[in-house]
mmCIF file of the N, C-alpha and C atoms, coordinates in Angstrom:
data_MODEL
# 
_entry.id   MODEL 
# 
loop_
_atom_site.group_PDB 
_atom_site.id 
_atom_site.type_symbol 
_atom_site.label_atom_id 
_atom_site.label_alt_id 
_atom_site.label_comp_id 
_atom_site.label_asym_id 
_atom_site.label_entity_id 
_atom_site.label_seq_id 
_atom_site.pdbx_PDB_ins_code 
_atom_site.Cartn_x 
_atom_site.Cartn_y 
_atom_site.Cartn_z 
_atom_site.occupancy 
_atom_site.B_iso_or_equiv 
_atom_site.pdbx_formal_charge 
_atom_site.auth_seq_id 
_atom_site.auth_comp_id 
_atom_site.auth_asym_id 
_atom_site.auth_atom_id 
_atom_site.pdbx_PDB_model_num 
ATOM 1   N N  . MET A 1 1  ? 0.819  -1.195 0.000  1.00 0.00 ? 1  MET A N  1 
ATOM 2   C CA . MET A 1 1  ? 0.000  0.000  0.000  1.00 0.00 ? 1  MET A CA 1 
ATOM 3   C C  . MET A 1 1  ? 0.859  1.254  0.000  1.00 0.00 ? 1  MET A C  1 
ATOM 4   N N  . THR A 1 2  ? 1.905  1.251  0.789  1.00 0.00 ? 2  THR A N  1 
ATOM 5   C CA . THR A 1 2  ? 2.782  2.411  0.855  1.00 0.00 ? 2  THR A CA 1 
ATOM 6   C C  . THR A 1 2  ? 3.486  2.644  -0.471 1.00 0.00 ? 2  THR A C  1 
ATOM 7   N N  . VAL A 1 3  ? 3.968  1.562  -1.085 1.00 0.00 ? 3  VAL A N  1 
ATOM 8   C CA . VAL A 1 3  ? 4.673  1.691  -2.351 1.00 0.00 ? 3  VAL A CA 1 
ATOM 9   C C  . VAL A 1 3  ? 3.739  2.227  -3.424 1.00 0.00 ? 3  VAL A C  1 
ATOM 10  N N  . ALA A 1 4  ? 2.519  1.712  -3.458 1.00 0.00 ? 4  ALA A N  1 
ATOM 11  C CA . ALA A 1 4  ? 1.548  2.170  -4.455 1.00 0.00 ? 4  ALA A CA 1 
ATOM 12  C C  . ALA A 1 4  ? 1.244  3.649  -4.259 1.00 0.00 ? 4  ALA A C  1 
ATOM 13  N N  . ARG A 1 5  ? 1.132  4.069  -3.012 1.00 0.00 ? 5  ARG A N  1 
ATOM 14  C CA . ARG A 1 5  ? 0.850  5.476  -2.721 1.00 0.00 ? 5  ARG A CA 1 
ATOM 15  C C  . ARG A 1 5  ? 2.009  6.348  -3.204 1.00 0.00 ? 5  ARG A C  1 
ATOM 16  N N  . LYS A 1 6  ? 3.220  5.894  -2.999 1.00 0.00 ? 6  LYS A N  1 
ATOM 17  C CA . LYS A 1 6  ? 4.392  6.654  -3.448 1.00 0.00 ? 6  LYS A CA 1 
ATOM 18  C C  . LYS A 1 6  ? 4.401  6.776  -4.967 1.00 0.00 ? 6  LYS A C  1 
ATOM 19  N N  . GLN A 1 7  ? 4.066  5.682  -5.643 1.00 0.00 ? 7  GLN A N  1 
ATOM 20  C CA . GLN A 1 7  ? 4.079  5.684  -7.094 1.00 0.00 ? 7  GLN A CA 1 
ATOM 21  C C  . GLN A 1 7  ? 3.028  6.621  -7.664 1.00 0.00 ? 7  GLN A C  1 
ATOM 22  N N  . ARG A 1 8  ? 1.885  6.695  -7.020 1.00 0.00 ? 8  ARG A N  1 
ATOM 23  C CA . ARG A 1 8  ? 0.823  7.579  -7.507 1.00 0.00 ? 8  ARG A CA 1 
ATOM 24  C C  . ARG A 1 8  ? 1.194  9.039  -7.347 1.00 0.00 ? 8  ARG A C  1 
ATOM 25  N N  . SER A 1 9  ? 1.755  9.383  -6.204 1.00 0.00 ? 9  SER A N  1 
ATOM 26  C CA . SER A 1 9  ? 2.040  10.785 -5.939 1.00 0.00 ? 9  SER A CA 1 
ATOM 27  C C  . SER A 1 9  ? 3.216  11.290 -6.758 1.00 0.00 ? 9  SER A C  1 
ATOM 28  N N  . GLY A 1 10 ? 4.146  10.390 -7.082 1.00 0.00 ? 10 GLY A N  1 
ATOM 29  C CA . GLY A 1 10 ? 5.299  10.803 -7.857 1.00 0.00 ? 10 GLY A CA 1 
ATOM 30  C C  . GLY A 1 10 ? 6.324  11.553 -7.038 1.00 0.00 ? 10 GLY A C  1 
ATOM 31  N N  . LYS A 1 11 ? 6.041  11.749 -5.764 1.00 0.00 ? 11 LYS A N  1 
ATOM 32  C CA . LYS A 1 11 ? 6.971  12.468 -4.905 1.00 0.00 ? 11 LYS A CA 1 
ATOM 33  C C  . LYS A 1 11 ? 7.930  11.496 -4.249 1.00 0.00 ? 11 LYS A C  1 
ATOM 34  N N  . LYS A 1 12 ? 9.137  11.949 -4.060 1.00 0.00 ? 12 LYS A N  1 
ATOM 35  C CA . LYS A 1 12 ? 10.130 11.146 -3.389 1.00 0.00 ? 12 LYS A CA 1 
ATOM 36  C C  . LYS A 1 12 ? 10.362 11.751 -2.013 1.00 0.00 ? 12 LYS A C  1 
ATOM 37  N N  . LYS A 1 13 ? 10.448 10.882 -1.003 1.00 0.00 ? 13 LYS A N  1 
ATOM 38  C CA . LYS A 1 13 ? 10.703 11.393 0.336  1.00 0.00 ? 13 LYS A CA 1 
ATOM 39  C C  . LYS A 1 13 ? 12.115 11.946 0.415  1.00 0.00 ? 13 LYS A C  1 
ATOM 40  N N  . LYS A 1 14 ? 12.285 12.960 1.217  1.00 0.00 ? 14 LYS A N  1 
ATOM 41  C CA . LYS A 1 14 ? 13.596 13.543 1.403  1.00 0.00 ? 14 LYS A CA 1 
ATOM 42  C C  . LYS A 1 14 ? 14.473 12.560 2.170  1.00 0.00 ? 14 LYS A C  1 
ATOM 43  N N  . GLU A 1 15 ? 15.663 12.335 1.669  1.00 0.00 ? 15 GLU A N  1 
ATOM 44  C CA . GLU A 1 15 ? 16.559 11.367 2.291  1.00 0.00 ? 15 GLU A CA 1 
ATOM 45  C C  . GLU A 1 15 ? 17.162 11.937 3.561  1.00 0.00 ? 15 GLU A C  1 
ATOM 46  N N  . LYS A 1 16 ? 17.088 11.150 4.617  1.00 0.00 ? 16 LYS A N  1 
ATOM 47  C CA . LYS A 1 16 ? 17.664 11.539 5.899  1.00 0.00 ? 16 LYS A CA 1 
ATOM 48  C C  . LYS A 1 16 ? 19.099 11.053 5.957  1.00 0.00 ? 16 LYS A C  1 
ATOM 49  N N  . PRO A 1 17 ? 19.927 11.626 6.837  1.00 0.00 ? 17 PRO A N  1 
ATOM 50  C CA . PRO A 1 17 ? 21.342 11.232 6.899  1.00 0.00 ? 17 PRO A CA 1 
ATOM 51  C C  . PRO A 1 17 ? 21.556 9.733  7.124  1.00 0.00 ? 17 PRO A C  1 
ATOM 52  N N  . GLY A 1 18 ? 20.740 9.094  7.932  1.00 0.00 ? 18 GLY A N  1 
ATOM 53  C CA . GLY A 1 18 ? 20.931 7.679  8.227  1.00 0.00 ? 18 GLY A CA 1 
ATOM 54  C C  . GLY A 1 18 ? 20.347 6.732  7.209  1.00 0.00 ? 18 GLY A C  1 
ATOM 55  N N  . ASP A 1 19 ? 19.564 7.240  6.268  1.00 0.00 ? 19 ASP A N  1 
ATOM 56  C CA . ASP A 1 19 ? 18.899 6.382  5.291  1.00 0.00 ? 19 ASP A CA 1 
ATOM 57  C C  . ASP A 1 19 ? 19.891 5.649  4.392  1.00 0.00 ? 19 ASP A C  1 
ATOM 58  N N  . ARG A 1 20 ? 20.957 6.298  4.030  1.00 0.00 ? 20 ARG A N  1 
ATOM 59  C CA . ARG A 1 20 ? 21.940 5.675  3.151  1.00 0.00 ? 20 ARG A CA 1 
ATOM 60  C C  . ARG A 1 20 ? 22.579 4.467  3.830  1.00 0.00 ? 20 ARG A C  1 
ATOM 61  N N  . LEU A 1 21 ? 22.947 4.631  5.092  1.00 0.00 ? 21 LEU A N  1 
ATOM 62  C CA . LEU A 1 21 ? 23.540 3.543  5.861  1.00 0.00 ? 21 LEU A CA 1 
ATOM 63  C C  . LEU A 1 21 ? 22.531 2.409  6.048  1.00 0.00 ? 21 LEU A C  1 
ATOM 64  N N  . LYS A 1 22 ? 21.305 2.774  6.351  1.00 0.00 ? 22 LYS A N  1 
ATOM 65  C CA . LYS A 1 22 ? 20.252 1.780  6.566  1.00 0.00 ? 22 LYS A CA 1 
ATOM 66  C C  . LYS A 1 22 ? 20.034 0.944  5.309  1.00 0.00 ? 22 LYS A C  1 
ATOM 67  N N  . TYR A 1 23 ? 19.975 1.582  4.170  1.00 0.00 ? 23 TYR A N  1 
ATOM 68  C CA . TYR A 1 23 ? 19.766 0.856  2.915  1.00 0.00 ? 23 TYR A CA 1 
ATOM 69  C C  . TYR A 1 23 ? 20.991 0.014  2.575  1.00 0.00 ? 23 TYR A C  1 
ATOM 70  N N  . GLU A 1 24 ? 22.169 0.536  2.850  1.00 0.00 ? 24 GLU A N  1 
ATOM 71  C CA . GLU A 1 24 ? 23.405 -0.211 2.592  1.00 0.00 ? 24 GLU A CA 1 
ATOM 72  C C  . GLU A 1 24 ? 23.412 -1.524 3.391  1.00 0.00 ? 24 GLU A C  1 
ATOM 73  N N  . ILE A 1 25 ? 23.033 -1.441 4.653  1.00 0.00 ? 25 ILE A N  1 
ATOM 74  C CA . ILE A 1 25 ? 22.985 -2.628 5.506  1.00 0.00 ? 25 ILE A CA 1 
ATOM 75  C C  . ILE A 1 25 ? 21.906 -3.591 5.013  1.00 0.00 ? 25 ILE A C  1 
ATOM 76  N N  . ALA A 1 26 ? 20.767 -3.075 4.613  1.00 0.00 ? 26 ALA A N  1 
ATOM 77  C CA . ALA A 1 26 ? 19.697 -3.924 4.092  1.00 0.00 ? 26 ALA A CA 1 
ATOM 78  C C  . ALA A 1 26 ? 20.183 -4.697 2.866  1.00 0.00 ? 26 ALA A C  1 
ATOM 79  N N  . ARG A 1 27 ? 20.924 -4.042 1.997  1.00 0.00 ? 27 ARG A N  1 
ATOM 80  C CA . ARG A 1 27 ? 21.473 -4.727 0.817  1.00 0.00 ? 27 ARG A CA 1 
ATOM 81  C C  . ARG A 1 27 ? 22.465 -5.802 1.233  1.00 0.00 ? 27 ARG A C  1 
ATOM 82  N N  . GLU A 1 28 ? 23.318 -5.504 2.218  1.00 0.00 ? 28 GLU A N  1 
ATOM 83  C CA . GLU A 1 28 ? 24.290 -6.483 2.698  1.00 0.00 ? 28 GLU A CA 1 
ATOM 84  C C  . GLU A 1 28 ? 23.605 -7.725 3.254  1.00 0.00 ? 28 GLU A C  1 
ATOM 85  N N  . LEU A 1 29 ? 22.445 -7.543 3.864  1.00 0.00 ? 29 LEU A N  1 
ATOM 86  C CA . LEU A 1 29 ? 21.699 -8.659 4.439  1.00 0.00 ? 29 LEU A CA 1 
ATOM 87  C C  . LEU A 1 29 ? 20.809 -9.359 3.407  1.00 0.00 ? 29 LEU A C  1 
ATOM 88  N N  . GLY A 1 30 ? 20.837 -8.873 2.171  1.00 0.00 ? 30 GLY A N  1 
ATOM 89  C CA . GLY A 1 30 ? 20.027 -9.471 1.116  1.00 0.00 ? 30 GLY A CA 1 
ATOM 90  C C  . GLY A 1 30 ? 18.584 -9.004 1.133  1.00 0.00 ? 30 GLY A C  1 
ATOM 91  N N  . LEU A 1 31 ? 18.335 -7.860 1.741  1.00 0.00 ? 31 LEU A N  1 
ATOM 92  C CA . LEU A 1 31 ? 16.971 -7.339 1.866  1.00 0.00 ? 31 LEU A CA 1 
ATOM 93  C C  . LEU A 1 31 ? 16.705 -6.133 0.963  1.00 0.00 ? 31 LEU A C  1 
ATOM 94  N N  . GLY A 1 32 ? 17.681 -5.742 0.174  1.00 0.00 ? 32 GLY A N  1 
ATOM 95  C CA . GLY A 1 32 ? 17.544 -4.560 -0.673 1.00 0.00 ? 32 GLY A CA 1 
ATOM 96  C C  . GLY A 1 32 ? 16.388 -4.654 -1.653 1.00 0.00 ? 32 GLY A C  1 
ATOM 97  N N  . GLU A 1 33 ? 16.248 -5.809 -2.278 1.00 0.00 ? 33 GLU A N  1 
ATOM 98  C CA . GLU A 1 33 ? 15.166 -5.990 -3.249 1.00 0.00 ? 33 GLU A CA 1 
ATOM 99  C C  . GLU A 1 33 ? 13.802 -5.936 -2.562 1.00 0.00 ? 33 GLU A C  1 
ATOM 100 N N  . LYS A 1 34 ? 13.716 -6.527 -1.379 1.00 0.00 ? 34 LYS A N  1 
ATOM 101 C CA . LYS A 1 34 ? 12.454 -6.524 -0.630 1.00 0.00 ? 34 LYS A CA 1 
ATOM 102 C C  . LYS A 1 34 ? 12.069 -5.091 -0.246 1.00 0.00 ? 34 LYS A C  1 
ATOM 103 N N  . VAL A 1 35 ? 13.041 -4.289 0.152  1.00 0.00 ? 35 VAL A N  1 
ATOM 104 C CA . VAL A 1 35 ? 12.786 -2.892 0.507  1.00 0.00 ? 35 VAL A CA 1 
ATOM 105 C C  . VAL A 1 35 ? 12.342 -2.119 -0.727 1.00 0.00 ? 35 VAL A C  1 
ATOM 106 N N  . ASP A 1 36 ? 12.979 -2.387 -1.869 1.00 0.00 ? 36 ASP A N  1 
ATOM 107 C CA . ASP A 1 36 ? 12.595 -1.709 -3.110 1.00 0.00 ? 36 ASP A CA 1 
ATOM 108 C C  . ASP A 1 36 ? 11.158 -2.043 -3.511 1.00 0.00 ? 36 ASP A C  1 
ATOM 109 N N  . GLU A 1 37 ? 10.779 -3.302 -3.345 1.00 0.00 ? 37 GLU A N  1 
ATOM 110 C CA . GLU A 1 37 ? 9.443  -3.737 -3.766 1.00 0.00 ? 37 GLU A CA 1 
ATOM 111 C C  . GLU A 1 37 ? 8.339  -3.310 -2.799 1.00 0.00 ? 37 GLU A C  1 
ATOM 112 N N  . LYS A 1 38 ? 8.576  -3.526 -1.495 1.00 0.00 ? 38 LYS A N  1 
ATOM 113 C CA . LYS A 1 38 ? 7.524  -3.327 -0.506 1.00 0.00 ? 38 LYS A CA 1 
ATOM 114 C C  . LYS A 1 38 ? 7.722  -2.109 0.386  1.00 0.00 ? 38 LYS A C  1 
ATOM 115 N N  . GLY A 1 39 ? 8.876  -1.496 0.336  1.00 0.00 ? 39 GLY A N  1 
ATOM 116 C CA . GLY A 1 39 ? 9.168  -0.379 1.226  1.00 0.00 ? 39 GLY A CA 1 
ATOM 117 C C  . GLY A 1 39 ? 9.637  -0.893 2.578  1.00 0.00 ? 39 GLY A C  1 
ATOM 118 N N  . TRP A 1 40 ? 10.014 0.023  3.457  1.00 0.00 ? 40 TRP A N  1 
ATOM 119 C CA . TRP A 1 40 ? 10.526 -0.360 4.776  1.00 0.00 ? 40 TRP A CA 1 
ATOM 120 C C  . TRP A 1 40 ? 9.461  -1.070 5.605  1.00 0.00 ? 40 TRP A C  1 
ATOM 121 N N  . GLY A 1 41 ? 8.214  -0.748 5.387  1.00 0.00 ? 41 GLY A N  1 
ATOM 122 C CA . GLY A 1 41 ? 7.121  -1.378 6.119  1.00 0.00 ? 41 GLY A CA 1 
ATOM 123 C C  . GLY A 1 41 ? 6.916  -2.835 5.757  1.00 0.00 ? 41 GLY A C  1 
ATOM 124 N N  . GLY A 1 42 ? 7.524  -3.280 4.678  1.00 0.00 ? 42 GLY A N  1 
ATOM 125 C CA . GLY A 1 42 ? 7.397  -4.663 4.250  1.00 0.00 ? 42 GLY A CA 1 
ATOM 126 C C  . GLY A 1 42 ? 8.351  -5.616 4.957  1.00 0.00 ? 42 GLY A C  1 
ATOM 127 N N  . LEU A 1 43 ? 9.241  -5.078 5.777  1.00 0.00 ? 43 LEU A N  1 
ATOM 128 C CA . LEU A 1 43 ? 10.188 -5.923 6.510  1.00 0.00 ? 43 LEU A CA 1 
ATOM 129 C C  . LEU A 1 43 ? 9.546  -6.451 7.785  1.00 0.00 ? 43 LEU A C  1 
ATOM 130 N N  . THR A 1 44 ? 10.016 -7.604 8.224  1.00 0.00 ? 44 THR A N  1 
ATOM 131 C CA . THR A 1 44 ? 9.536  -8.150 9.492  1.00 0.00 ? 44 THR A CA 1 
ATOM 132 C C  . THR A 1 44 ? 10.233 -7.422 10.638 1.00 0.00 ? 44 THR A C  1 
ATOM 133 N N  . ALA A 1 45 ? 9.708  -7.609 11.836 1.00 0.00 ? 45 ALA A N  1 
ATOM 134 C CA . ALA A 1 45 ? 10.311 -6.984 13.017 1.00 0.00 ? 45 ALA A CA 1 
ATOM 135 C C  . ALA A 1 45 ? 11.735 -7.491 13.222 1.00 0.00 ? 45 ALA A C  1 
ATOM 136 N N  . ALA A 1 46 ? 11.956 -8.764 12.961 1.00 0.00 ? 46 ALA A N  1 
ATOM 137 C CA . ALA A 1 46 ? 13.296 -9.338 13.126 1.00 0.00 ? 46 ALA A CA 1 
ATOM 138 C C  . ALA A 1 46 ? 14.283 -8.724 12.138 1.00 0.00 ? 46 ALA A C  1 
ATOM 139 N N  . GLU A 1 47 ? 13.859 -8.536 10.903 1.00 0.00 ? 47 GLU A N  1 
ATOM 140 C CA . GLU A 1 47 ? 14.731 -7.935 9.888  1.00 0.00 ? 47 GLU A CA 1 
ATOM 141 C C  . GLU A 1 47 ? 15.056 -6.491 10.239 1.00 0.00 ? 47 GLU A C  1 
ATOM 142 N N  . THR A 1 48 ? 14.048 -5.765 10.648 1.00 0.00 ? 48 THR A N  1 
ATOM 143 C CA . THR A 1 48 ? 14.246 -4.371 11.035 1.00 0.00 ? 48 THR A CA 1 
ATOM 144 C C  . THR A 1 48 ? 15.162 -4.269 12.245 1.00 0.00 ? 48 THR A C  1 
ATOM 145 N N  . GLY A 1 49 ? 14.959 -5.146 13.219 1.00 0.00 ? 49 GLY A N  1 
ATOM 146 C CA . GLY A 1 49 ? 15.794 -5.150 14.411 1.00 0.00 ? 49 GLY A CA 1 
ATOM 147 C C  . GLY A 1 49 ? 17.237 -5.469 14.100 1.00 0.00 ? 49 GLY A C  1 
ATOM 148 N N  . ARG A 1 50 ? 17.441 -6.373 13.167 1.00 0.00 ? 50 ARG A N  1 
ATOM 149 C CA . ARG A 1 50 ? 18.801 -6.729 12.785 1.00 0.00 ? 50 ARG A CA 1 
ATOM 150 C C  . ARG A 1 50 ? 19.506 -5.538 12.138 1.00 0.00 ? 50 ARG A C  1 
ATOM 151 N N  . ILE A 1 51 ? 18.803 -4.845 11.269 1.00 0.00 ? 51 ILE A N  1 
ATOM 152 C CA . ILE A 1 51 ? 19.374 -3.658 10.629 1.00 0.00 ? 51 ILE A CA 1 
ATOM 153 C C  . ILE A 1 51 ? 19.710 -2.608 11.695 1.00 0.00 ? 51 ILE A C  1 
ATOM 154 N N  . GLY A 1 52 ? 18.779 -2.378 12.614 1.00 0.00 ? 52 GLY A N  1 
ATOM 155 C CA . GLY A 1 52 ? 19.011 -1.405 13.679 1.00 0.00 ? 52 GLY A CA 1 
ATOM 156 C C  . GLY A 1 52 ? 20.191 -1.775 14.561 1.00 0.00 ? 52 GLY A C  1 
ATOM 157 N N  . GLY A 1 53 ? 20.338 -3.055 14.851 1.00 0.00 ? 53 GLY A N  1 
ATOM 158 C CA . GLY A 1 53 ? 21.458 -3.509 15.668 1.00 0.00 ? 53 GLY A CA 1 
ATOM 159 C C  . GLY A 1 53 ? 22.790 -3.279 14.987 1.00 0.00 ? 53 GLY A C  1 
ATOM 160 N N  . ILE A 1 54 ? 22.841 -3.540 13.703 1.00 0.00 ? 54 ILE A N  1 
ATOM 161 C CA . ILE A 1 54 ? 24.078 -3.332 12.947 1.00 0.00 ? 54 ILE A CA 1 
ATOM 162 C C  . ILE A 1 54 ? 24.410 -1.849 12.868 1.00 0.00 ? 54 ILE A C  1 
ATOM 163 N N  . ILE A 1 55 ? 23.405 -1.006 12.674 1.00 0.00 ? 55 ILE A N  1 
ATOM 164 C CA . ILE A 1 55 ? 23.626 0.445  12.654 1.00 0.00 ? 55 ILE A CA 1 
ATOM 165 C C  . ILE A 1 55 ? 24.223 0.894  13.983 1.00 0.00 ? 55 ILE A C  1 
ATOM 166 N N  . THR A 1 56 ? 23.641 0.421  15.085 1.00 0.00 ? 56 THR A N  1 
ATOM 167 C CA . THR A 1 56 ? 24.118 0.790  16.416 1.00 0.00 ? 56 THR A CA 1 
ATOM 168 C C  . THR A 1 56 ? 25.564 0.363  16.609 1.00 0.00 ? 56 THR A C  1 
ATOM 169 N N  . THR A 1 57 ? 25.884 -0.855 16.215 1.00 0.00 ? 57 THR A N  1 
ATOM 170 C CA . THR A 1 57 ? 27.248 -1.360 16.357 1.00 0.00 ? 57 THR A CA 1 
ATOM 171 C C  . THR A 1 57 ? 28.224 -0.511 15.552 1.00 0.00 ? 57 THR A C  1 
ATOM 172 N N  . ARG A 1 58 ? 27.874 -0.194 14.328 1.00 0.00 ? 58 ARG A N  1 
ATOM 173 C CA . ARG A 1 58 ? 28.772 0.603  13.481 1.00 0.00 ? 58 ARG A CA 1 
ATOM 174 C C  . ARG A 1 58 ? 28.983 2.003  14.052 1.00 0.00 ? 58 ARG A C  1 
ATOM 175 N N  . LYS A 1 59 ? 27.913 2.594  14.583 1.00 0.00 ? 59 LYS A N  1 
ATOM 176 C CA . LYS A 1 59 ? 28.047 3.932  15.166 1.00 0.00 ? 59 LYS A CA 1 
ATOM 177 C C  . LYS A 1 59 ? 28.935 3.902  16.398 1.00 0.00 ? 59 LYS A C  1 
ATOM 178 N N  . ARG A 1 60 ? 28.815 2.843  17.219 1.00 0.00 ? 60 ARG A N  1 
ATOM 179 C CA . ARG A 1 60 ? 29.673 2.714  18.403 1.00 0.00 ? 60 ARG A CA 1 
ATOM 180 C C  . ARG A 1 60 ? 31.140 2.599  18.007 1.00 0.00 ? 60 ARG A C  1 
ATOM 181 N N  . VAL A 1 61 ? 31.414 1.778  17.011 1.00 0.00 ? 61 VAL A N  1 
ATOM 182 C CA . VAL A 1 61 ? 32.790 1.588  16.537 1.00 0.00 ? 61 VAL A CA 1 
ATOM 183 C C  . VAL A 1 61 ? 33.345 2.906  16.010 1.00 0.00 ? 61 VAL A C  1 
ATOM 184 N N  . GLN A 1 62 ? 32.532 3.628  15.251 1.00 0.00 ? 62 GLN A N  1 
ATOM 185 C CA . GLN A 1 62 ? 32.968 4.909  14.697 1.00 0.00 ? 62 GLN A CA 1 
ATOM 186 C C  . GLN A 1 62 ? 33.265 5.906  15.815 1.00 0.00 ? 62 GLN A C  1 
ATOM 187 N N  . LYS A 1 63 ? 32.413 5.952  16.814 1.00 0.00 ? 63 LYS A N  1 
ATOM 188 C CA . LYS A 1 63 ? 32.602 6.860  17.938 1.00 0.00 ? 63 LYS A CA 1 
ATOM 189 C C  . LYS A 1 63 ? 33.879 6.509  18.709 1.00 0.00 ? 63 LYS A C  1 
ATOM 190 N N  . LEU A 1 64 ? 34.120 5.226  18.903 1.00 0.00 ? 64 LEU A N  1 
ATOM 191 C CA . LEU A 1 64 ? 35.321 4.770  19.596 1.00 0.00 ? 64 LEU A CA 1 
ATOM 192 C C  . LEU A 1 64 ? 36.573 5.178  18.826 1.00 0.00 ? 64 LEU A C  1 
ATOM 193 N N  . LYS A 1 65 ? 36.546 5.011  17.513 1.00 0.00 ? 65 LYS A N  1 
ATOM 194 C CA . LYS A 1 65 ? 37.687 5.412  16.680 1.00 0.00 ? 65 LYS A CA 1 
ATOM 195 C C  . LYS A 1 65 ? 37.948 6.908  16.785 1.00 0.00 ? 65 LYS A C  1 
ATOM 196 N N  . GLU A 1 66 ? 36.873 7.703  16.800 1.00 0.00 ? 66 GLU A N  1 
ATOM 197 C CA . GLU A 1 66 ? 37.014 9.154  16.911 1.00 0.00 ? 66 GLU A CA 1 
ATOM 198 C C  . GLU A 1 66 ? 37.625 9.537  18.253 1.00 0.00 ? 66 GLU A C  1 
ATOM 199 N N  . ARG A 1 67 ? 37.201 8.857  19.315 1.00 0.00 ? 67 ARG A N  1 
ATOM 200 C CA . ARG A 1 67 ? 37.754 9.134  20.653 1.00 0.00 ? 67 ARG A CA 1 
ATOM 201 C C  . ARG A 1 67 ? 39.237 8.778  20.690 1.00 0.00 ? 67 ARG A C  1 
ATOM 202 N N  . GLN A 1 68 ? 39.603 7.638  20.118 1.00 0.00 ? 68 GLN A N  1 
ATOM 203 C CA . GLN A 1 68 ? 41.002 7.224  20.108 1.00 0.00 ? 68 GLN A CA 1 
ATOM 204 C C  . GLN A 1 68 ? 41.843 8.198  19.304 1.00 0.00 ? 68 GLN A C  1 
ATOM 205 N N  . LYS A 1 69 ? 41.294 8.673  18.217 1.00 0.00 ? 69 LYS A N  1 
ATOM 206 C CA . LYS A 1 69 ? 42.013 9.622  17.363 1.00 0.00 ? 69 LYS A CA 1 
ATOM 207 C C  . LYS A 1 69 ? 42.242 10.943 18.105 1.00 0.00 ? 69 LYS A C  1 
ATOM 208 N N  . SER A 1 70 ? 41.194 11.432 18.783 1.00 0.00 ? 70 SER A N  1 
ATOM 209 C CA . SER A 1 70 ? 41.321 12.699 19.508 1.00 0.00 ? 70 SER A CA 1 
ATOM 210 C C  . SER A 1 70 ? 42.241 12.544 20.717 1.00 0.00 ? 70 SER A C  1 
ATOM 211 N N  . SER A 1 71 ? 42.290 11.366 21.341 1.00 0.00 ? 71 SER A N  1 
ATOM 212 C CA . SER A 1 71 ? 43.189 11.115 22.479 1.00 0.00 ? 71 SER A CA 1 
ATOM 213 C C  . SER A 1 71 ? 44.642 11.096 22.013 1.00 0.00 ? 71 SER A C  1 
ATOM 214 N N  . ALA A 1 72 ? 44.876 10.539 20.842 1.00 0.00 ? 72 ALA A N  1 
ATOM 215 C CA . ALA A 1 72 ? 46.236 10.470 20.296 1.00 0.00 ? 72 ALA A CA 1 
ATOM 216 C C  . ALA A 1 72 ? 46.744 11.849 19.907 1.00 0.00 ? 72 ALA A C  1 
ATOM 217 N N  . GLU A 1 73 ? 45.845 12.720 19.470 1.00 0.00 ? 73 GLU A N  1 
ATOM 218 C CA . GLU A 1 73 ? 46.240 14.057 19.056 1.00 0.00 ? 73 GLU A CA 1 
ATOM 219 C C  . GLU A 1 73 ? 46.470 14.977 20.245 1.00 0.00 ? 73 GLU A C  1 
ATOM 220 N N  . GLY A 1 74 ? 45.718 14.733 21.322 1.00 0.00 ? 74 GLY A N  1 
ATOM 221 C CA . GLY A 1 74 ? 45.747 15.642 22.457 1.00 0.00 ? 74 GLY A CA 1 
ATOM 222 C C  . GLY A 1 74 ? 46.613 15.225 23.522 1.00 0.00 ? 74 GLY A C  1 
# 
């Protein structure tokens, strides 16, 4: 229903900063085609949770690297 509504309106939602990472992870998990066909609402809770968990892990690692970098400089 969501995909059909998007197709009718012809409007594209504005991309948020985290959307690129979210879609990248979905593709890595083999869910990219499902997201393209059904939209984000077409994913199961488990699939969505897995994507969210990976995003959280990557952000933590990135933050840790930034802290280590700033500690080495200072």
